[in-house]
C-alpha positions in Angstrom: 33.8 -12.5 30.0 34.7 -12.1 26.1 31.6 -14.2 25.1 29.3 -11.7 27.4 30.8 -8.8 25.5 30.3 -10.3 22.0 26.7 -11.2 23.1 26.1 -7.4 24.5 27.8 -6.1 21.2 25.3 -8.4 19.1 22.3 -7.1 21.0 23.4 -3.4 20.8 23.8 -3.9 17.0 20.2 -5.4 16.6 18.9 -2.6 18.8 20.4 -0.1 16.4 19.1 -1.8 13.1 15.5 -2.1 14.7 15.5 1.7 15.7 17.0 2.4 12.2 14.0 0.5 10.5 11.7 1.9 13.0 12.6 5.6 11.9 12.4 4.8 8.1 8.9 3.3 8.6 8.0 6.3 10.5 9.5 8.6 7.8 7.4 6.9 4.9 4.2 7.2 7.0 4.8 10.6 7.6 4.9 11.2 3.9 1.6 9.5 3.3 0.0 12.7 4.4 -2.4 11.1 6.8 -1.0 12.9 9.7 -0.6 16.2 8.4 -2.0 19.2 10.3 -4.0 20.6 7.1 -7.5 19.2 7.0 -7.6 19.6 3.4 -4.3 17.7 2.7 -5.7 14.7 5.0 -9.1 14.7 3.0 -7.3 14.7 -0.5 -5.1 12.0 0.7 -7.8 10.2 1.7 -9.9 10.6 -1.3 -6.8 9.6 -3.4 -6.4 6.4 -1.7 -10.1 5.8 -1.9 -10.1 6.5 -5.8 -7.1 4.3 -6.4 -8.6 1.4 -4.3 -11.7 1.8 -6.4 -9.9 1.5 -9.7 -8.0 -1.5 -8.6 -11.4 -3.2 -7.9 -13.5 -2.1 -10.8 -10.9 -2.3 -13.7 -11.0 -6.2 -13.7 -14.7 -6.2 -13.4 -15.0 -3.8 -16.5 -12.5 -6.0 -18.4 -14.7 -9.1 -17.5 -17.7 -7.5 -18.7 -16.2 -6.3 -21.9 -14.9 -9.7 -22.8 -18.3 -11.2 -22.2 -20.2 -8.8 -24.2 -17.7 -9.0 -27.0 -18.1 -12.8 -27.0 -21.9 -12.6 -26.6 -22.3 -10.2 -29.3 -20.8 -12.6 -32.1 -23.6 -15.2 -31.4 -26.6 -15.1 -33.8 -29.7 -13.6 -32.4 -32.6 -16.0 -32.2 -35.3 -13.8 -34.1 
């Protein structure tokens, strides 16, 4: 019986930990602004995420282009 009580205690502890983690993740999701009742808040949240994603994708491309232009501009012109 003691082993069963120990297993039940362990399972109850795991359930409490999982519920706590779920509540923490839900709180983080609610702070994103995607489920806000205000349409403008949701719209600007989506716009901000889109802007950051665009910057993350475009900055490396612009850096590579800048390096290529800097290297190619040092080559002598063929005329």
